[in-house]
C-alpha positions in Angstrom: 106.9 -35.6 61.4 106.2 -38.8 59.6 109.3 -40.7 58.6 109.5 -43.6 56.1 112.2 -46.2 56.4 113.2 -48.7 53.7 113.9 -52.0 55.3 116.1 -54.7 53.7 113.7 -57.4 54.9 115.8 -60.3 53.6 119.2 -59.3 55.0 121.0 -60.8 58.0 121.7 -64.2 59.3 117.9 -64.9 59.9 116.1 -62.5 57.6 112.3 -62.3 57.7 112.0 -64.0 61.1 113.8 -61.1 62.6 113.0 -58.1 60.4 109.3 -58.6 60.2 108.6 -58.9 64.0 110.9 -55.9 64.6 109.1 -53.8 62.0 105.7 -54.6 63.5 106.9 -53.6 67.0 108.5 -50.5 65.6 105.3 -49.3 64.0 103.4 -50.1 67.2 105.9 -47.9 69.2 106.0 -45.1 66.5 102.4 -44.4 65.3 103.4 -41.6 62.8 106.1 -43.5 60.9 105.9 -45.9 57.9 108.0 -48.7 56.5 108.7 -50.0 53.1 109.7 -53.7 53.4 111.9 -54.8 50.5 112.3 -58.4 49.4 110.3 -61.4 48.2 106.8 -60.0 48.3 105.2 -63.4 48.7 107.4 -64.4 51.6 106.9 -61.0 53.3 103.1 -61.1 52.9 103.1 -64.6 54.6 105.1 -63.2 57.6 102.6 -60.3 57.9 99.5 -62.5 58.0 98.9 -61.8 61.7 99.8 -58.1 61.6 97.0 -55.8 62.9 95.2 -53.9 60.1 96.0 -50.5 61.6 99.8 -51.4 61.5 99.6 -53.1 58.1 98.2 -49.9 56.6 101.5 -48.2 57.3 103.5 -51.0 55.5 104.4 -50.9 51.8 106.0 -53.9 50.2 108.6 -53.4 47.4 109.4 -56.6 45.6 113.0 -57.6 44.9 114.1 -60.7 43.2 117.6 -61.1 44.6 119.3 -61.4 48.0 123.0 -60.5 48.8 124.6 -63.4 50.6 126.4 -62.6 53.9 129.7 -63.9 52.6 129.4 -62.4 49.1 132.2 -60.2 47.7 131.1 -56.5 47.8 132.1 -55.9 44.2 130.3 -59.0 42.9 127.2 -58.0 44.8 127.4 -54.5 43.4 127.8 -55.8 39.8 125.5 -58.8 39.8 122.8 -58.1 42.4 121.1 -54.9 41.0 117.7 -56.1 42.1 118.7 -57.3 45.5 116.6 -56.3 48.5 119.6 -54.3 49.7 120.1 -52.4 46.5 116.4 -51.7 46.0 116.1 -50.4 49.6 119.0 -48.0 49.1 117.5 -46.9 45.8 114.3 -45.9 47.6 116.4 -43.4 49.7 117.9 -42.0 46.5 114.5 -41.6 44.9 113.1 -39.9 48.0 110.5 -42.5 48.7 112.2 -43.3 52.0 114.3 -41.0 54.3 116.5 -43.8 55.6 117.5 -47.4 54.9 118.2 -50.2 57.5 119.9 -53.5 56.6 121.3 -56.4 58.6 123.0 -57.7 55.5 126.6 -58.0 54.3 128.5 -55.0 55.6 130.9 -54.7 52.8 128.2 -55.0 50.2 126.0 -52.5 52.0 128.8 -49.9 52.2 129.9 -50.4 48.5 126.3 -50.2 47.3 125.3 -47.2 49.4 128.4 -45.3 48.3 127.8 -46.1 44.6 124.1 -45.2 44.7 124.0 -42.3 47.1 127.5 -40.8 46.7 129.4 -39.0 49.4 128.7 -35.6 50.9 130.9 -32.9 49.2 134.2 -32.7 51.1 134.1 -36.2 52.5 136.6 -38.6 50.9 135.3 -41.8 52.4 132.2 -42.8 54.4 132.8 -44.2 57.9 131.0 -46.7 60.1 130.0 -45.1 63.5 128.5 -46.7 66.5 127.4 -45.5 69.9 129.0 -47.7 72.6 128.1 -47.9 76.3 130.3 -46.3 78.8 130.2 -45.6 82.6 128.9 -42.1 81.7 126.4 -42.9 79.0 127.6 -43.5 75.4 130.6 -42.7 73.2 130.5 -42.6 69.4 133.4 -44.6 67.9 134.4 -44.4 64.2 135.6 -45.8 61.9 134.7 -49.4 62.7 135.8 -51.2 59.6 135.0 -49.3 56.4 138.5 -47.9 55.9 141.6 -49.9 56.9 144.1 -47.2 55.9 143.3 -43.5 56.5 145.1 -40.3 55.8 145.2 -37.6 58.5 142.7 -35.5 56.6 140.3 -38.5 56.5 140.6 -39.0 60.2 139.7 -35.3 60.7 136.7 -35.8 58.5 135.6 -38.7 60.7 136.0 -36.5 63.7 133.7 -33.8 62.2 131.1 -36.4 61.2 131.2 -38.1 64.6 130.9 -34.8 66.5 127.9 -33.8 64.4 126.2 -37.1 64.9 126.5 -36.8 68.7 125.6 -33.1 68.7 122.5 -33.8 66.5 121.1 -37.0 68.1 122.1 -36.3 71.7 121.5 -32.5 71.5 124.9 -31.9 73.0 126.8 -28.7 72.1 130.4 -29.1 71.1 131.0 -32.7 72.0 134.6 -33.6 72.9 136.6 -35.6 70.4 139.6 -37.8 71.1 142.1 -39.6 68.7 142.6 -43.2 69.6 146.3 -43.8 70.2 148.7 -46.0 72.2 149.2 -43.2 74.8 147.9 -39.8 75.7 151.3 -38.1 75.1 151.6 -36.1 71.9 154.9 -37.8 71.0 153.3 -41.2 70.8 151.7 -42.9 67.8 152.4 -43.4 64.1 153.3 -40.5 61.8 149.7 -40.4 60.5 148.3 -40.1 64.0 150.7 -37.3 64.9 149.8 -35.4 61.7 146.1 -36.0 62.3 146.4 -34.7 65.9 147.9 -31.4 64.5 144.9 -31.1 62.1 142.5 -31.8 65.0 144.1 -29.1 67.1 143.9 -26.6 64.3 140.2 -27.4 63.5 136.9 -26.1 64.9 136.4 -29.4 66.8 136.5 -29.5 70.6 139.6 -31.7 70.5 140.5 -33.4 73.8 143.7 -35.0 72.6 144.9 -38.5 72.4 142.9 -41.2 74.2 143.6 -44.9 74.8 141.5 -48.0 74.5 140.2 -47.9 78.1 139.0 -44.3 77.6 136.3 -45.6 75.3 134.4 -47.3 78.2 135.4 -44.6 80.7 133.5 -42.2 78.6 136.5 -39.8 78.6 135.3 -38.2 75.4 132.1 -38.1 73.4 133.7 -39.2 70.1 136.6 -41.5 69.6 138.3 -41.4 66.1 140.4 -44.2 64.6 141.1 -46.0 61.4 138.8 -48.9 60.4 141.3 -51.6 61.2 141.8 -50.4 64.8 138.2 -49.7 65.3 137.0 -53.0 64.1 139.5 -54.9 66.3 138.3 -52.8 69.3 134.7 -53.5 68.5 135.1 -57.3 68.0 137.3 -57.5 71.1 134.6 -55.7 73.1 131.9 -58.1 71.9 134.0 -61.1 72.7 134.7 -59.7 76.2 131.0 -59.1 76.9 130.2 -62.7 75.8 133.0 -64.0 78.0 131.7 -62.1 81.1 128.2 -63.5 80.4 129.5 -67.0 80.2 131.6 -66.7 83.4 128.7 -65.3 85.4 126.4 -68.1 84.3 129.1 -70.7 85.1 129.8 -69.3 88.6 126.1 -68.9 89.5 125.3 -72.4 88.5 128.3 -74.1 89.9 126.7 -75.5 93.2 123.3 -75.4 94.9 124.6 -72.6 97.1 125.6 -70.4 94.1 122.2 -71.1 92.5 120.6 -69.8 95.7 122.8 -66.8 95.6 121.8 -66.2 91.9 118.1 -66.1 92.9 118.9 -63.5 95.6 121.0 -61.5 93.1 118.5 -61.8 90.2 117.3 -58.1 90.3 120.9 -56.9 90.2 121.8 -59.3 87.4 118.8 -58.3 85.3 119.6 -54.6 85.6 123.3 -55.4 84.8 122.2 -57.4 81.7 120.0 -54.5 80.6 122.9 -52.0 80.9 125.3 -54.1 78.8 122.8 -55.6 76.4 124.4 -55.1 73.0 120.9 -55.1 71.3 120.3 -51.7 72.9 123.2 -50.3 71.0 122.6 -52.1 67.7 122.7 -50.0 64.6 125.9 -48.6 63.1 125.6 -45.4 61.0 127.3 -45.1 57.7 128.3 -41.5 57.9 129.4 -39.3 55.0 126.7 -40.5 52.5 124.0 -38.3 50.9 121.4 -40.5 52.6 120.9 -42.2 55.9 122.0 -45.9 56.0 122.1 -47.8 59.2 123.7 -51.2 59.5 122.2 -53.7 61.9 124.3 -56.6 63.3 123.6 -59.6 61.1 123.0 -61.9 64.0 120.8 -59.7 66.1 117.2 -60.6 67.1 114.0 -58.6 66.6 114.7 -56.4 69.6 118.1 -55.4 68.3 116.8 -54.8 64.8 114.1 -52.5 66.2 116.8 -50.4 67.9 118.5 -50.0 64.5 115.2 -48.8 63.0 114.9 -46.3 65.9 118.5 -45.1 65.3 117.7 -44.4 61.6 114.7 -42.4 62.6 116.6 -40.4 65.2 119.1 -39.4 62.5 116.4 -38.3 60.1 114.6 -36.4 62.8 117.8 -34.6 63.9 118.9 -33.8 60.3 122.3 -35.4 60.8 123.2 -35.2 57.1 122.4 -31.5 57.0 124.5 -30.8 60.0 127.4 -32.8 58.7 127.2 -31.1 55.3 127.2 -27.6 56.8 130.1 -28.4 59.2 132.2 -30.0 56.4 131.6 -26.9 54.2 132.6 -24.6 57.1 135.8 -26.7 57.6 136.7 -26.4 53.9 136.1 -22.6 53.9 138.3 -22.2 57.0 141.1 -24.3 55.5 141.0 -22.5 52.2 141.1 -19.2 54.1 144.1 -20.3 56.2 145.9 -21.6 53.1 145.3 -18.3 51.3 146.7 -16.3 54.2 149.7 -18.6 54.5 150.5 -18.1 50.7 150.3 -14.3 50.9 153.6 -12.6 50.2 154.5 -9.9 52.8 154.7 -6.4 51.4 
C-alpha cells in the first residue's frame, strides 16, 4: 500500500542538508510511498532543484514559518512554536494527510508536542521511547529511553506490552520474550518498584522471561528489555560512547606504524563488515510508542543514511499496524485486570 510520511525537514543538527537527500533516496527505494516535506518552502524547493521529476511528483511541500531549536525548552516550544515544522508535521498525522511523522529535532519538544496533538492510546498513561538495538542474535527492543524518568510498576508493564507488540508486528515474531532491566537476575534484587513491576509482569499475558542485566541487552537474551527512562537513557548513551571509543581505538592501533597499516589493508574486508554490523545509522529511528499516531525520532546528528533508516522504520510501523496491535493488546490487558479484580472482590457464599 502507499504510505505518506510527514517529514520535519528543518529538524536536527544539520536540517535540510540531511533530510532532503535522505528523502530523495527513500523515494527512490520505495516507489509506492510519498512524502510531505514540512518547513521553509523556499529553502526546500532550492534543495530539491536536482531531484528527478518522477521522484519530485511524489513530494508535497507544506510551508511552516518556525523551527524548534535543539536546546529549546519543550513547554516553550509547545506554547510559542505552533507553526514550527515539527508541530505542522505532527498535525498532518492527526489530520490523516500522513500516516507517520519523522523528525530529527529536539526530543523533548517532539514528545511534548506529539503527546499534546495526538494524545495517548486508551489505557496508556505515558508514551515511551523505544529503539531496536543490535545484539549478537539480531536486535532487541529497549524502552523507555528517556521520556519518563520515574515510572510506576503499572507504567513499566504498559511499556512491556507496547514493546512486545512492536517486535511482534515489525519482526513478525509470535510472543516475543520480555525482560525487566535490573541489577541482578534474582527476584529478590532491585528497587521496590521493580519488584512490584515483576509481579505484574508475571501475572500478565506477556511472555515474561524475568529480570535481565545490562549485558543481556547485547547478548540478545530477550526480545524486549523494559526499564525507566533514566536507566534507559544512561544505557543508550553509554553504548553510543563505547561504540565511538572502540572505533577510535581501532583506528589508532591500525595507524600506529607502517606494519599495522599494512595489517589494516589485509584486514580491510573484515573491518568493513564489522563496521557495517555496528553502524549506528542502521538502527537510527526511535519509536514514540503509546501515541494515537506514529512518530519516529531520528538522532539529531545523523547523516542522510541514518535519516533514511528512520523513514523506513516509520513505514514499517504503518505497514505492520503497530498502533492497532498495541491498542488491542492494551484493551485486552485492561479487560483481564478488571476481571481479576472483580473475582478477587467477590464475597464467598
